[in-house]
SETILUM-735052 format. One line per 8 residues: number of its first residue (from 0); their letters; for each residue x, z, y of C-alpha. Coordinates in nm, 2 decimals, m for minus. Layout:
// residues N
NUM> a> X Z Y | ...;
//
This chain:
// residues 111
0> mampivdg> 1.85 m5.15 1.52 | 1.79 m4.97 1.85 | 2.08 m4.91 2.08 | 2.16 m4.54 2.13 | 2.08 m4.39 2.47 | 2.35 m4.17 2.62 | 2.28 m3.97 2.93 | 1.97 m4.18 2.99;
8> rlplegrl> 2.16 m4.51 2.97 | 2.27 m4.76 2.71 | 2.65 m4.73 2.64 | 2.75 m5.05 2.82 | 2.46 m5.08 3.06 | 2.68 m5.05 3.37 | 2.96 m5.28 3.26 | 2.74 m5.55 3.11;
16> yrtpylvl> 2.47 m5.54 3.38 | 2.28 m5.87 3.37 | 2.54 m6.06 3.17 | 2.51 m6.17 2.81 | 2.89 m6.17 2.74 | 3.21 m5.97 2.79 | 3.52 m6.19 2.81 | 3.86 m6.03 2.78;
24> prlaieam> 4.14 m6.28 2.84 | 4.42 m6.26 2.57 | 4.67 m6.23 2.86 | 4.49 m5.92 2.98 | 4.46 m5.76 2.64 | 4.83 m5.81 2.57 | 4.92 m5.65 2.90 | 4.76 m5.32 2.79;
32> pvewqrrl> 4.95 m5.05 2.60 | 5.01 m5.12 2.23 | 4.80 m4.81 2.13 | 4.51 m4.95 2.33 | 4.55 m5.29 2.16 | 4.55 m5.11 1.82 | 4.23 m4.93 1.91 | 4.07 m5.26 2.02;
40> eallvead> 4.18 m5.43 1.69 | 4.03 m5.14 1.49 | 3.70 m5.18 1.67 | 3.71 m5.56 1.60 | 3.78 m5.50 1.23 | 3.50 m5.24 1.22 | 3.26 m5.51 1.37 | 3.39 m5.76 1.11;
48> dtglvtpe> 3.33 m5.51 0.83 | 2.96 m5.49 0.93 | 2.93 m5.87 0.86 | 2.88 m5.94 1.23 | 2.95 m6.31 1.28 | 2.93 m6.47 1.63 | 2.98 m6.84 1.72 | 3.29 m6.96 1.90;
56> yyvlnadp> 3.25 m7.03 2.27 | 3.42 m7.22 2.54 | 3.49 m7.00 2.84 | 3.51 m7.14 3.19 | 3.65 m6.94 3.49 | 3.38 m6.90 3.75 | 3.62 m6.84 4.04 | 3.57 m7.09 4.33;
64> gctstqpn> 3.79 m7.39 4.28 | 3.81 m7.35 3.90 | 3.47 m7.47 3.78 | 3.16 m7.62 3.94 | 2.82 m7.66 3.79 | 2.51 m7.88 3.81 | 2.20 m7.67 3.77 | 1.91 m7.78 3.55;
72> dsedptsw> 1.67 m7.74 3.85 | 1.83 m7.81 4.19 | 1.52 m7.65 4.36 | 1.57 m7.32 4.17 | 1.89 m7.12 4.26 | 1.85 m6.91 3.95 | 1.84 m7.21 3.72 | 2.09 m7.21 3.43;
80> prefyiqs> 2.37 m7.47 3.47 | 2.32 m7.80 3.29 | 2.67 m7.94 3.33 | 3.01 m7.78 3.40 | 3.31 m7.95 3.57 | 3.66 m7.81 3.54 | 3.84 m7.84 3.87 | 4.16 m7.66 3.79;
88> qdpwanyr> 4.33 m7.49 3.50 | 4.25 m7.12 3.44 | 4.57 m6.92 3.49 | 4.43 m6.64 3.26 | 4.43 m6.89 2.98 | 4.81 m6.92 2.99 | 4.87 m6.63 2.75 | 5.22 m6.74 2.66;
96> hgdvkaln> 5.37 m6.77 3.01 | 5.11 m6.60 3.23 | 5.18 m6.31 3.47 | 4.92 m6.04 3.48 | 5.08 m5.88 3.78 | 5.06 m6.20 3.98 | 4.70 m6.26 3.88 | 4.59 m5.90 3.93;
104> pefkgaa> 4.82 m5.72 4.18 | 4.62 m5.39 4.13 | 4.71 m5.38 3.76 | 4.91 m5.06 3.70 | 5.08 m5.20 3.39 | 5.10 m5.07 3.04 | 5.14 m4.70 3.03;
//
C-alpha cells in the first residue's frame, strides 16, 4: 500500500527523516495530558485491529556516556554497529520513579 502524499510530503517525512524507528519512552508518554494518552491508545488499538504485528525490540539510549558501539567496518563511518555496550542506565527507562522535568527542562507539562 502506498503512503498518502500530503502537501507534497509523506505524513511523517520530517519527523522520521532517515530513521527506521520512532521511540517514545513510557515516562514521556505518561507525562502527557490524559486526553493525549487516550488518543495515542486509540491509534495503537487501530493499528492492532489491522493485524499489524511488529517484533519486540531492545532500545539503547544513544546519548554520549550511555551506549557505545563497535561498527561492522571500522574503515566506514556509516557502517551499522555490530556490538553495543551499555555504559550507564537510561534515565528515561525509569518510568516508575523518573522525573520528566529533570530530564527535559523545556517540557511544559501536561496541559
